[in-house]
C-alpha positions in Angstrom: 129.5 -63.2 50.3 129.6 -61.6 46.9 132.5 -59.3 46.0 131.3 -55.6 45.9 131.2 -53.5 42.7 134.1 -51.1 42.8 134.5 -48.2 40.4 131.8 -49.7 38.2 133.7 -53.0 37.8 131.7 -56.0 38.8 133.0 -59.1 40.7 135.7 -60.8 38.7 137.0 -57.6 37.1 140.6 -56.4 37.6 141.1 -53.8 40.3 144.8 -54.1 41.2 147.4 -52.2 39.2 149.6 -55.2 38.6 146.7 -57.3 37.3 145.8 -54.5 34.8 149.5 -54.2 33.7 149.6 -57.9 33.0 146.4 -57.6 30.9 147.8 -54.7 28.9 151.0 -56.6 28.2 149.1 -59.8 27.3 146.9 -57.8 24.8 150.0 -56.3 23.2 151.8 -59.6 22.8 148.7 -61.4 21.6 148.0 -58.7 19.0 151.3 -59.4 17.4 151.7 -55.7 16.7 150.9 -52.2 18.0 147.4 -51.3 19.3 145.8 -47.9 19.4 144.7 -46.6 22.8 141.1 -46.8 21.7 141.5 -50.5 20.9 143.1 -51.3 24.3 140.3 -49.3 26.0 137.6 -51.0 24.0 138.8 -54.5 25.0 139.4 -53.7 28.7 136.7 -51.2 29.5 134.1 -52.3 27.1 133.9 -55.7 28.6 133.8 -54.4 32.1 137.2 -55.8 33.0 138.8 -52.6 34.1 137.7 -49.0 34.8 139.1 -46.3 32.5 141.2 -44.4 35.1 142.9 -47.6 36.4 143.7 -48.6 32.8 145.1 -45.2 32.0 147.3 -45.2 35.1 148.6 -48.7 34.5 149.4 -47.8 30.8 151.3 -44.7 31.8 153.3 -46.6 34.4 154.2 -49.3 31.9 155.4 -46.7 29.5 157.3 -44.7 32.1 159.3 -47.8 33.2 160.0 -48.8 29.6 157.8 -51.9 29.6 155.8 -50.7 26.6 156.5 -48.1 23.9 154.2 -45.4 22.6 154.7 -44.4 18.9 153.0 -42.0 16.6 152.4 -43.4 13.1 149.9 -43.5 10.4 147.3 -45.0 12.8 148.0 -42.2 15.3 149.3 -43.0 18.8 149.9 -46.7 19.3 151.4 -48.9 22.0 153.6 -51.9 21.6 155.8 -54.2 23.6 
C-alpha cells in the first residue's frame, strides 16, 4: 500500500522532526558556510522533501538547543553550524 500524502509531502518525503533536523544540519555542513533561510527553504520545500511549517519548527528547535547559530550579516539572516 502506498504511503499517504501528508501536509503536501508525497511518499518518501521527510515528516519526522528528527529527520528534518538531520537534513538541515547536513545542508549546513555540506554548504561549507552559512545559508540564508530562503536557501534552506528552497532546497527543502522546493523539492517537496519537507513542508514549510515542519522545516520552520525544526530550525527553531536546532537554534534553541544551540545546534545551529543564526547570525545577521551582509546577506541578512543566515544559519550556520
